[in-house]
DODREN-896694 format. One line per 4 residues: number of its first residue (from 1); their letters; for each residue x, y, z of N, C-alpha, C, O. Coordinates in steps of 0.02 Angstrom, whole numbers, padded with zeros to 5 digits. Layout:
BEGIN
NUM = A = X:Y:Z:X:Y:Z:X:Y:Z:X:Y:Z | ...;
END
This chain:
BEGIN
1 = MNRV = 04964:-04804:08157:04999:-04734:08142:05039:-04729:08088:05089:-04764:08086 | 05024:-04682:08034:05051:-04682:07970:05134:-04672:07982:05153:-04638:08030 | 05178:-04699:07942:05240:-04684:07931:05248:-04603:07906:05213:-04581:07860 | 05292:-04568:07936:05304:-04498:07928:05348:-04499:07869:05401:-04530:07870;
5 = EIAA = 05324:-04464:07812:05351:-04465:07742:05385:-04395:07725:05418:-04393:07674 | 05380:-04343:07760:05389:-04278:07739:05423:-04250:07789:05396:-04253:07844 | 05489:-04217:07782:05512:-04192:07837:05494:-04126:07857:05513:-04108:07913 | 05456:-04080:07816:05434:-04019:07820:05390:-04008:07772:05388:-04041:07720;
9 = NLPP = 05341:-03945:07789:05297:-03930:07734:05329:-03880:07689:05307:-03873:07632 | 05388:-03839:07713:05425:-03800:07678:05495:-03790:07707:05502:-03807:07766 | 05542:-03768:07677:05606:-03777:07700:05614:-03709:07756:05584:-03658:07740 | 05642:-03709:07803:05649:-03667:07857:05693:-03604:07826:05733:-03615:07781;
13 = VQYG = 05684:-03543:07852:05711:-03484:07821:05766:-03457:07872:05757:-03463:07933 | 05823:-03427:07845:05856:-03390:07883:05869:-03327:07837:05905:-03329:07787 | 05837:-03272:07858:05824:-03208:07818:05898:-03183:07817:05919:-03158:07766 | 05936:-03190:07870:06011:-03148:07874:06052:-03178:07817:06083:-03143:07778;
17 = FRLE = 06050:-03247:07816:06088:-03277:07748:06067:-03242:07679:06108:-03215:07641 | 06000:-03245:07669:05986:-03225:07607:05989:-03146:07595:06004:-03122:07540 | 05974:-03108:07652:05973:-03033:07639:06039:-03004:07650:06052:-02952:07619 | 06089:-03033:07694:06142:-02992:07719:06217:-03023:07695:06272:-03005:07714;
21 = TSSY = 06201:-03069:07653:06259:-03098:07606:06255:-03088:07533:06210:-03054:07508 | 06300:-03116:07499:06288:-03112:07423:06300:-03181:07388:06331:-03227:07413 | 06274:-03180:07333:06279:-03251:07305:06244:-03306:07333:06265:-03364:07328 | 06184:-03291:07367:06157:-03348:07406:06115:-03391:07354:06081:-03369:07307;
25 = QERL = 06125:-03457:07373:06082:-03500:07335:06064:-03569:07374:06103:-03584:07419 | 06025:-03598:07365:05998:-03658:07401:05970:-03701:07361:05947:-03683:07307 | 05968:-03777:07384:05941:-03828:07352:05910:-03875:07394:05938:-03890:07447 | 05856:-03901:07379:05813:-03957:07414:05836:-04032:07387:05820:-04044:07329;
29 = VPYL = 05862:-04068:07412:05880:-04140:07397:05854:-04193:07432:05870:-04197:07491 | 05811:-04239:07405:05790:-04296:07451:05840:-04344:07479:05887:-04362:07444 | 05835:-04365:07537:05880:-04420:07559:05840:-04461:07614:05813:-04439:07665 | 05844:-04526:07593:05811:-04577:07644:05740:-04558:07659:05720:-04565:07717;
33 = GQTV = 05703:-04536:07617:05628:-04513:07623:05620:-04444:07649:05564:-04418:07647 | 05669:-04414:07670:05664:-04346:07696:05695:-04290:07649:05717:-04308:07595 | 05699:-04232:07665:05726:-04178:07623:05779:-04138:07667:05773:-04117:07725 | 05832:-04134:07625:05891:-04098:07658:05896:-04032:07620:05889:-04031:07559;
37 = LYYQ = 05907:-03984:07651:05916:-03914:07625:05981:-03889:07618:06005:-03863:07668 | 06017:-03892:07562:06091:-03872:07555:06083:-03793:07531:06034:-03772:07500 | 06135:-03756:07549:06132:-03673:07543:06209:-03657:07538:06250:-03693:07566 | 06227:-03605:07503:06297:-03572:07505:06287:-03502:07498:06240:-03479:07466;
41 = YVMG = 06332:-03463:07530:06336:-03391:07524:06409:-03355:07534:06459:-03385:07555 | 06408:-03304:07521:06469:-03262:07530:06467:-03208:07565:06427:-03164:07548 | 06507:-03200:07621:06509:-03147:07668:06531:-03089:07640:06575:-03095:07597 | 06508:-03027:07656:06545:-02971:07630:06612:-02954:07652:06633:-02985:07701;
45 = KTVD = 06648:-02910:07625:06713:-02906:07642:06724:-02865:07705:06775:-02869:07740 | 06668:-02824:07716:06674:-02789:07784:06607:-02811:07839:06585:-02777:07885 | 06587:-02871:07819:06529:-02896:07858:06565:-02958:07900:06596:-03003:07872 | 06555:-02952:07969:06574:-03019:08009:06536:-03052:08050:06555:-03088:08097;
49 = AIRV = 06466:-03037:08029:06405:-03069:08077:06348:-03074:08035:06335:-03033:07990 | 06316:-03120:08048:06240:-03125:08017:06195:-03131:08070:06205:-03165:08121 | 06136:-03094:08056:06079:-03115:08100:06045:-03172:08086:06032:-03185:08028 | 06027:-03214:08138:06007:-03288:08142:05942:-03292:08176:05930:-03250:08219;
53 = VPDG = 05904:-03331:08162:05840:-03338:08194:05822:-03408:08213:05847:-03452:08178 | 05784:-03425:08261:05767:-03485:08278:05730:-03540:08212:05685:-03513:08180 | 05743:-03590:08200:05711:-03621:08152:05699:-03703:08169:05673:-03740:08127 | 05718:-03724:08228:05707:-03787:08254:05748:-03843:08221:05733:-03903:08223;
57 = CMDV = 05802:-03818:08190:05843:-03860:08135:05916:-03871:08159:05935:-03837:08207 | 05952:-03909:08134:06016:-03923:08142:06054:-03911:08083:06037:-03935:08029 | 06113:-03869:08089:06150:-03858:08022:06226:-03878:08027:06257:-03870:08079 | 06249:-03900:07976:06325:-03901:07972:06345:-03847:07924:06314:-03834:07872;
61 = LICC = 06403:-03813:07945:06421:-03761:07907:06496:-03769:07897:06529:-03782:07947 | 06528:-03762:07833:06588:-03774:07814:06615:-03710:07784:06587:-03682:07737 | 06674:-03685:07814:06693:-03624:07783:06741:-03642:07731:06787:-03680:07746 | 06736:-03619:07671:06776:-03634:07614:06839:-03592:07595:06873:-03601:07545;
65 = DPKR = 06848:-03551:07635:06910:-03515:07632:06975:-03553:07645:06991:-03570:07702 | 07007:-03563:07599:07079:-03598:07609:07121:-03580:07658:07157:-03622:07685 | 07123:-03508:07678:07162:-03482:07735:07128:-03486:07801:07159:-03466:07851 | 07067:-03510:07806:07032:-03505:07870:06982:-03569:07871:06929:-03559:07900;
69 = PHSL = 06993:-03630:07845:06953:-03686:07848:06933:-03702:07909:06975:-03701:07955 | 06867:-03720:07923:06841:-03754:07978:06770:-03780:07975:06737:-03756:07929 | 06745:-03815:08008:06669:-03836:07998:06639:-03834:08070:06672:-03847:08121 | 06573:-03818:08069:06538:-03821:08139:06476:-03860:08128:06451:-03863:08071;
73 = ICGT = 06449:-03892:08182:06390:-03909:08185:06342:-03868:08236:06359:-03862:08295 | 06286:-03840:08213:06254:-03793:08247:06172:-03815:08268:06131:-03839:08230 | 06164:-03800:08330:06094:-03826:08340:06054:-03769:08335:06083:-03717:08322 | 05979:-03767:08345:05940:-03702:08331:05958:-03659:08393:05980:-03683:08445;
77 = ILQG = 05947:-03598:08382:05938:-03551:08435:05874:-03537:08461:05825:-03553:08428 | 05870:-03507:08519:05799:-03502:08536:05769:-03429:08538:05712:-03417:08557 | 05813:-03385:08515:05796:-03313:08515:05848:-03285:08461:05906:-03306:08459 | 05824:-03238:08421:05854:-03201:08370:05928:-03174:08399:05933:-03139:08449;
81 = ESIP = 05977:-03193:08366:06048:-03155:08384:06080:-03152:08323:06061:-03180:08271 | 06137:-03112:08330:06202:-03101:08271:06251:-03164:08292:06269:-03181:08348 | 06264:-03187:08242:06321:-03249:08242:06381:-03220:08202:06372:-03193:08147 | 06443:-03225:08231:06498:-03203:08194:06525:-03258:08131:06530:-03318:08145;
85 = FHAG = 06539:-03237:08075:06576:-03270:08026:06635:-03221:08005:06642:-03162:08020 | 06678:-03265:07965:06734:-03226:07929:06717:-03188:07872:06689:-03216:07825 | 06732:-03124:07870:06722:-03076:07813:06747:-03100:07758:06801:-03129:07762 | 06718:-03094:07703:06738:-03116:07640:06732:-03190:07625:06743:-03209:07567;
89 = ATYF = 06716:-03227:07667:06735:-03300:07661:06657:-03330:07631:06601:-03308:07646 | 06673:-03387:07585:06613:-03420:07558:06596:-03477:07612:06641:-03509:07638 | 06535:-03489:07625:06507:-03532:07669:06467:-03587:07635:06429:-03569:07591 | 06471:-03647:07648:06429:-03700:07623:06397:-03729:07675:06431:-03747:07723;
93 = GVRL = 06316:-03740:07675:06286:-03762:07730:06242:-03815:07717:06224:-03825:07659 | 06220:-03855:07766:06173:-03906:07760:06127:-03903:07820:06150:-03898:07877 | 06048:-03908:07806:06007:-03890:07856:05969:-03957:07872:05952:-03988:07822 | 05955:-03979:07922:05921:-04048:07944:05866:-04030:07994:05878:-03990:08039;
97 = TPLQ = 05802:-04061:07985:05760:-04048:08034:05756:-04094:08089:05784:-04149:08086 | 05718:-04071:08147:05729:-04121:08205:05700:-04184:08185:05720:-04233:08216 | 05661:-04192:08144:05626:-04270:08121:05687:-04298:08089:05695:-04357:08107 | 05736:-04276:08046:05791:-04305:08027:05838:-04320:08087:05867:-04374:08093;
101 = SLHL = 05847:-04263:08139:05892:-04274:08185:05886:-04312:08252:05925:-04316:08300 | 05812:-04345:08237:05798:-04393:08287:05849:-04457:08275:05860:-04495:08322 | 05877:-04466:08212:05927:-04521:08202:05989:-04494:08190:06028:-04525:08153 | 06008:-04436:08219:06074:-04405:08221:06122:-04447:08262:06119:-04458:08322;
105 = SPTP = 06164:-04468:08222:06216:-04521:08257:06269:-04492:08295:06294:-04528:08338 | 06292:-04436:08287:06361:-04409:08324:06335:-04384:08389:06373:-04396:08436 | 06278:-04351:08405:06264:-04319:08474:06183:-04301:08471:06155:-04278:08421 | 06158:-04314:08520:06074:-04301:08526:06067:-04217:08510:06104:-04170:08525;
109 = FREL = 06004:-04221:08474:05989:-04147:08464:05985:-04100:08504:06000:-04042:08488 | 05959:-04120:08575:05954:-04075:08631:06021:-04054:08662:06022:-04010:08704 | 06071:-04081:08645:06139:-04060:08670:06168:-04002:08622:06221:-03972:08634 | 06130:-03992:08570:06155:-03940:08511:06114:-03877:08521:06125:-03830:08483;
113 = IDRQ = 06068:-03872:08565:06027:-03811:08572:06062:-03754:08589:06096:-03754:08640 | 06056:-03698:08548:06096:-03644:08575:06176:-03654:08560:06210:-03606:08577 | 06206:-03700:08535:06275:-03712:08536:06300:-03713:08458:06262:-03731:08413 | 06364:-03694:08446:06392:-03712:08385:06462:-03742:08410:06503:-03710:08444;
117 = LHLG = 06470:-03801:08391:06526:-03850:08407:06571:-03860:08338:06546:-03853:08282 | 06630:-03876:08347:06672:-03890:08296:06645:-03961:08264:06634:-04006:08305 | 06634:-03973:08206:06611:-04040:08189:06652:-04094:08195:06626:-04148:08205 | 06720:-04090:08191:06769:-04136:08204:06775:-04155:08274:06801:-04209:08287;
121 = DVVH = 06755:-04116:08320:06752:-04133:08395:06689:-04180:08416:06684:-04210:08470 | 06645:-04179:08366:06577:-04224:08369:06575:-04282:08337:06548:-04332:08360 | 06610:-04279:08270:06604:-04330:08221:06685:-04344:08206:06717:-04307:08168 | 06712:-04395:08236:06790:-04403:08215:06789:-04419:08152:06741:-04445:08124;
125 = GVSS = 06852:-04402:08122:06873:-04424:08060:06840:-04395:07995:06837:-04422:07940 | 06816:-04334:08015:06779:-04293:07959:06821:-04238:07938:06800:-04214:07886 | 06877:-04208:07961:06911:-04156:07938:06931:-04148:07870:06922:-04096:07837 | 06962:-04205:07848:06982:-04218:07777:06922:-04211:07725:06928:-04178:07674;
129 = LCDD = 06865:-04244:07744:06798:-04235:07709:06786:-04167:07702:06779:-04145:07645 | 06782:-04123:07761:06755:-04053:07750:06806:-04018:07715:06787:-03972:07679 | 06867:-04031:07718:06925:-03995:07672:06905:-04015:07591:06899:-03974:07545 | 06898:-04079:07585:06884:-04100:07518:06816:-04061:07490:06815:-04047:07430;
133 = IAEK = 06768:-04046:07527:06712:-04010:07511:06725:-03943:07499:06698:-03914:07452 | 06763:-03916:07536:06780:-03837:07539:06820:-03821:07477:06820:-03763:07456 | 06859:-03879:07441:06897:-03871:07381:06853:-03877:07328:06876:-03856:07275 | 06797:-03899:07327:06764:-03913:07264:06749:-03842:07236:06750:-03789:07268;
137 = ASFS = 06733:-03852:07160:06737:-03788:07125:06669:-03768:07126:06662:-03708:07117 | 06619:-03799:07135:06540:-03774:07131:06496:-03796:07184:06511:-03843:07221 | 06450:-03767:07188:06403:-03785:07237:06367:-03850:07220:06348:-03883:07268 | 06356:-03871:07160:06330:-03940:07155:06379:-03998:07171:06359:-04050:07197;
141 = QRIA = 06453:-03984:07152:06498:-04027:07179:06502:-04039:07255:06509:-04097:07276 | 06499:-03990:07293:06495:-03995:07363:06435:-04033:07394:06439:-04072:07441 | 06380:-04018:07362:06318:-04066:07369:06334:-04119:07365:06342:-04149:07418 | 06346:-04151:07309:06368:-04217:07295:06415:-04258:07339:06407:-04316:07358;
145 = HFER = 06467:-04214:07351:06521:-04251:07394:06489:-04248:07475:06493:-04298:07511 | 06467:-04204:07491:06435:-04202:07559:06381:-04261:07565:06383:-04298:07615 | 06334:-04271:07514:06288:-04321:07516:06319:-04398:07516:06293:-04443:07549 | 06368:-04406:07481:06410:-04464:07463:06438:-04485:07520:06423:-04540:07544;
149 = FLLP = 06486:-04438:07553:06527:-04470:07608:06524:-04436:07675:06560:-04455:07722 | 06477:-04380:07680:06477:-04350:07754:06403:-04356:07782:06393:-04367:07842 | 06359:-04351:07745:06287:-04365:07756:06277:-04428:07807:06257:-04429:07865 | 06297:-04479:07765:06294:-04550:07801:06323:-04565:07864:06303:-04611:07900;
153 = KLLS = 06387:-04513:07881:06414:-04520:07943:06367:-04481:07993:06371:-04499:08051 | 06322:-04429:07979:06284:-04393:08025:06214:-04434:08039:06193:-04440:08096 | 06185:-04459:07989:06116:-04495:07993:06120:-04565:07985:06155:-04589:07941 | 06083:-04604:08028:06073:-04679:08020:06027:-04689:07968:05988:-04646:07948;
157 = DDQP = 06031:-04749:07946:05980:-04775:07890:05907:-04787:07920:05860:-04798:07883 | 05901:-04785:07982:05839:-04806:08020:05790:-04747:07996:05808:-04688:07995 | 05728:-04769:07978:05682:-04709:07966:05642:-04698:08041:05636:-04745:08080 | 05619:-04638:08055:05592:-04628:08111:05518:-04647:08114:05479:-04631:08069;
161 = YGWL = 05497:-04684:08173:05433:-04710:08177:05412:-04688:08247:05453:-04660:08284 | 05348:-04701:08266:05324:-04690:08332:05285:-04621:08337:05275:-04583:08290 | 05264:-04612:08400:05226:-04548:08409:05258:-04470:08411:05228:-04417:08406 | 05329:-04483:08422:05365:-04419:08422:05367:-04405:08353:05342:-04351:08340;
165 = PYCL = 05388:-04434:08305:05387:-04408:08231:05319:-04387:08213:05307:-04335:08183 | 05271:-04434:08234:05196:-04406:08210:05183:-04341:08237:05156:-04302:08197 | 05196:-04318:08304:05188:-04261:08332:05226:-04198:08292:05199:-04143:08284 | 05281:-04214:08272:05318:-04161:08236:05284:-04151:08183:05268:-04093:08171;
169 = QQIY = 05266:-04197:08143:05231:-04198:08070:05161:-04150:08082:05140:-04107:08043 | 05131:-04173:08149:05073:-04127:08153:05078:-04058:08163:05038:-04018:08139 | 05139:-04039:08206:05151:-03975:08212:05176:-03934:08136:05167:-03873:08127 | 05202:-03970:08097:05231:-03949:08026:05159:-03929:07991:05142:-03872:07975;
173 = QSKG = 05122:-03986:07984:05055:-03969:07948:05008:-03919:07972:04968:-03889:07936 | 05014:-03912:08039:04966:-03858:08059:04999:-03791:08066:04967:-03745:08091 | 05064:-03783:08046:05093:-03731:08040:05116:-03704:08110:05130:-03645:08118 | 05119:-03748:08161:05132:-03723:08230:05071:-03714:08266:05075:-03700:08326;
177 = NVSV = 05012:-03719:08239:04951:-03709:08268:04914:-03767:08303:04854:-03757:08317 | 04940:-03821:08318:04922:-03868:08345:04933:-03876:08422:04991:-03874:08443 | 04875:-03887:08470:04893:-03881:08552:04925:-03963:08570:04918:-04015:08538 | 04957:-03953:08625:04967:-04010:08656:04913:-04055:08676:04918:-04116:08679;
181 = DQLA = 04862:-04022:08690:04796:-04065:08709:04766:-04102:08648:04739:-04157:08654 | 04774:-04069:08590:04762:-04104:08529:04803:-04170:08518:04780:-04226:08506 | 04865:-04151:08526:04917:-04196:08517:04909:-04266:08563:04914:-04323:08541 | 04898:-04251:08618:04873:-04295:08673:04813:-04338:08660:04808:-04398:08676;
185 = DDIG = 04770:-04303:08631:04704:-04330:08602:04719:-04377:08549:04685:-04429:08548 | 04767:-04366:08501:04776:-04402:08447:04810:-04461:08462:04790:-04511:08432 | 04862:-04468:08507:04913:-04526:08515:04886:-04553:08585:04906:-04611:08593 | 04851:-04534:08633:04828:-04567:08684:04884:-04560:08749:04887:-04605:08792;
189 = FSTR = 04915:-04518:08751:04963:-04510:08800:04947:-04437:08835:04915:-04393:08807 | 04972:-04432:08897:04952:-04373:08936:04997:-04317:08914:05052:-04329:08890 | 04973:-04251:08921:05005:-04192:08899:05082:-04189:08939:05134:-04170:08913 | 05076:-04208:08997:05139:-04212:09042:05186:-04253:09013:05243:-04233:09005;
193 = YIRK = 05166:-04316:08996:05210:-04360:08965:05247:-04335:08893:05305:-04344:08877 | 05198:-04303:08857:05224:-04287:08794:05274:-04226:08797:05321:-04221:08758 | 05260:-04181:08847:05304:-04126:08872:05367:-04158:08879:05415:-04143:08843 | 05370:-04203:08925:05434:-04229:08955:05464:-04260:08893:05520:-04235:08883;
197 = KFVE = 05447:-04302:08851:05477:-04335:08808:05512:-04288:08753:05570:-04294:08734 | 05470:-04244:08734:05496:-04184:08687:05567:-04149:08724:05622:-04142:08697 | 05552:-04135:08777:05609:-04102:08811:05674:-04148:08819:05730:-04125:08812 | 05663:-04212:08833:05711:-04254:08836:05745:-04281:08758:05804:-04299:08751;
201 = TLGL = 05706:-04278:08717:05737:-04295:08655:05762:-04234:08607:05812:-04243:08572 | 05728:-04177:08606:05735:-04121:08573:05764:-04058:08614:05788:-04008:08588 | 05758:-04068:08674:05777:-03998:08707:05735:-03940:08711:05751:-03888:08740 | 05663:-03953:08672:05626:-03909:08662:05553:-03940:08697:05542:-04000:08699;
205 = SPKQ = 05512:-03894:08721:05448:-03913:08734:05403:-03907:08671:05421:-03873:08623 | 05335:-03946:08674:05304:-03938:08615:05282:-03873:08601:05278:-03855:08542 | 05266:-03833:08652:05250:-03762:08640:05299:-03718:08610:05285:-03676:08568 | 05362:-03730:08635:05420:-03695:08598:05433:-03714:08531:05448:-03670:08491;
209 = YSRI = 05429:-03775:08513:05435:-03801:08447:05375:-03778:08402:05389:-03762:08345 | 05321:-03774:08418:05263:-03746:08391:05268:-03678:08378:05256:-03654:08322 | 05287:-03641:08433:05304:-03559:08422:05353:-03549:08356:05338:-03511:08310 | 05404:-03583:08359:05457:-03582:08320:05438:-03594:08243:05460:-03561:08196;
213 = TRFQ = 05388:-03653:08238:05363:-03670:08183:05316:-03623:08146:05317:-03616:08085 | 05277:-03593:08186:05235:-03543:08168:05277:-03472:08143:05263:-03440:08092 | 05321:-03458:08183:05362:-03401:08160:05392:-03422:08097:05390:-03380:08053 | 05418:-03476:08083:05459:-03492:08029:05398:-03496:07964:05414:-03481:07906;
217 = NTLS = 05348:-03511:07978:05293:-03510:07926:05280:-03438:07904:05277:-03423:07845 | 05273:-03397:07952:05259:-03326:07942:05306:-03297:07909:05290:-03260:07862 | 05379:-03308:07927:05433:-03266:07892:05436:-03300:07822:05452:-03262:07776 | 05425:-03365:07807:05428:-03391:07744:05381:-03350:07694:05395:-03326:07639;
221 = SMMN = 05321:-03349:07730:05258:-03313:07687:05293:-03243:07667:05291:-03227:07608 | 05320:-03208:07707:05347:-03148:07696:05395:-03141:07649:05393:-03100:07603 | 05452:-03192:07663:05508:-03187:07603:05476:-03202:07550:05495:-03169:07501 | 05429:-03243:07540:05405:-03266:07468:05347:-03229:07447:05310:-03247:07401;
225 = RTTT = 05341:-03183:07478:05288:-03129:07460:05227:-03165:07439:05199:-03153:07386 | 05203:-03214:07487:05139:-03240:07488:05093:-03227:07529:05049:-03269:07540 | 05095:-03164:07562:05052:-03131:07610:05066:-03064:07615:05121:-03044:07596 | 05016:-03017:07642:05013:-02956:07653:05025:-02929:07725:05001:-02961:07772;
229 = SGNI = 05058:-02877:07735:05070:-02863:07808:04999:-02848:07850:04995:-02852:07912 | 04941:-02831:07805:04889:-02821:07844:04850:-02880:07863:04800:-02873:07898 | 04872:-02945:07841:04832:-03001:07866:04872:-03054:07891:04845:-03108:07907 | 04948:-03042:07897:04986:-03094:07918:04967:-03125:07979:04963:-03186:07979;
233 = ASEH = 04953:-03089:08043:04935:-03114:08102:04875:-03173:08097:04880:-03233:08113 | 04820:-03139:08071:04769:-03189:08074:04779:-03248:08029:04759:-03303:08046 | 04806:-03239:07978:04831:-03295:07927:04873:-03358:07963:04865:-03417:07946 | 04917:-03335:08014:04952:-03373:08045:04945:-03403:08117:04986:-03438:08147;
237 = GYYD = 04889:-03382:08137:04855:-03410:08210:04876:-03371:08266:04876:-03395:08323 | 04894:-03305:08252:04910:-03265:08317:04842:-03233:08340:04797:-03218:08302 | 04841:-03227:08410:04788:-03197:08441:04768:-03130:08412:04711:-03120:08391 | 04811:-03089:08411:04800:-03024:08381:04869:-02988:08365:04922:-03017:08375;
241 = QAHF = 04866:-02928:08343:04924:-02894:08305:04979:-02886:08358:05037:-02900:08342 | 04965:-02866:08416:05012:-02865:08477:05047:-02918:08487:05108:-02912:08488 | 05018:-02982:08496:05047:-03049:08508:05091:-03069:08451:05142:-03102:08460 | 05066:-03044:08384:05105:-03067:08326:05178:-03028:08331:05232:-03057:08330;
245 = IKDF = 05170:-02970:08335:05221:-02923:08338:05287:-02944:08396:05347:-02948:08384 | 05254:-02954:08455:05289:-02971:08510:05332:-03041:08486:05393:-03042:08485 | 05298:-03089:08470:05330:-03150:08449:05376:-03141:08399:05429:-03170:08405 | 05364:-03098:08342:05408:-03099:08292:05467:-03054:08310:05522:-03068:08286;
249 = KHFS = 05460:-03006:08347:05530:-02969:08367:05567:-03015:08412:05628:-03016:08410 | 05537:-03049:08450:05579:-03095:08497:05625:-03138:08452:05686:-03136:08460 | 05596:-03176:08406:05631:-03227:08366:05668:-03187:08311:05724:-03210:08300 | 05654:-03138:08278:05685:-03115:08229:05732:-03053:08233:05770:-03038:08187;
253 = LFTP = 05727:-03018:08288:05765:-02957:08308:05736:-02897:08267:05763:-02842:08274 | 05682:-02904:08225:05652:-02849:08192:05584:-02860:08203:05562:-02915:08220 | 05547:-02804:08194:05467:-02799:08188:05456:-02826:08121:05503:-02822:08082 | 05398:-02856:08101:05378:-02872:08033:05380:-02823:07981:05393:-02836:07923;
257 = MQII = 05364:-02753:08009:05370:-02705:07956:05446:-02691:07934:05462:-02679:07876 | 05497:-02695:07997:05565:-02692:07967:05591:-02740:07927:05639:-02725:07891 | 05565:-02804:07926:05584:-02860:07885:05559:-02833:07811:05599:-02829:07764 | 05495:-02817:07804:05471:-02806:07742:05523:-02746:07709:05551:-02744:07654;
261 = MLMQ = 05523:-02703:07759:05581:-02648:07726:05646:-02670:07702:05673:-02654:07649 | 05671:-02713:07749:05737:-02744:07732:05736:-02780:07668:05780:-02775:07626 | 05680:-02821:07663:05674:-02852:07594:05664:-02803:07528:05686:-02821:07474 | 05633:-02746:07534:05628:-02694:07482:05687:-02667:07468:05693:-02646:07410;
265 = TSPF = 05738:-02662:07510:05798:-02634:07495:05858:-02679:07477:05914:-02659:07462 | 05838:-02745:07480:05893:-02801:07462:05892:-02830:07393:05836:-02840:07369 | 05947:-02844:07358:05931:-02859:07289:05909:-02926:07283:05898:-02946:07225 | 05898:-02970:07338:05881:-03040:07335:05808:-03041:07310:05779:-03095:07303;
END
């Protein structure tokens, strides 16, 4: 079995961060053979929540407002929802995939599903590091400080090997359209055993994770305008248009057409 070299075939998308905030920026930076997504945004002065969607990832969020400093570690949600943030505040974020999080040292990925915890309660001794990051003057300086001082406290140096990373990579490469039966044939384990280990490790079944990955690929195509509304469903492996719209609304809180309209009215 080959070593897994790439964390994902595209960075996960959170349309609310892009479309419902100002000054959004992001950067992909390699780390230990994988890719970390850094991003930053400013909340509107009258906006105190952002719509967030499932992405199968783990995020660290640092509020850079000196009057309200705090840091969170957030697991993936399983259904679209609105998450509260401080109006007018600048947030610096770091997004890690489950492949990276297999070696998350503070707490197992499965324990973060649908939860947002204070980072200091999970990783001891990081409060001052988060304060230092919040005080940096630029996005680039925050990235450099996080990568040097905080990221090594979150991720171990061990590279992920074995059948679970292989399965995650197959799901990424197939854009969420590989079946558990196919994975079982590839690695020689039963579908029941694969489902059990997925849930024990990630807190998600292979089917749940595949659905999220397919949704993320679809959303990315729409956000990057690499597809048209007429052929999105067939391009991304949905049975039919009704199946596509139901899945998309479950994960995003919007229909595909509403997302397209939101993009058209956004300055992003």
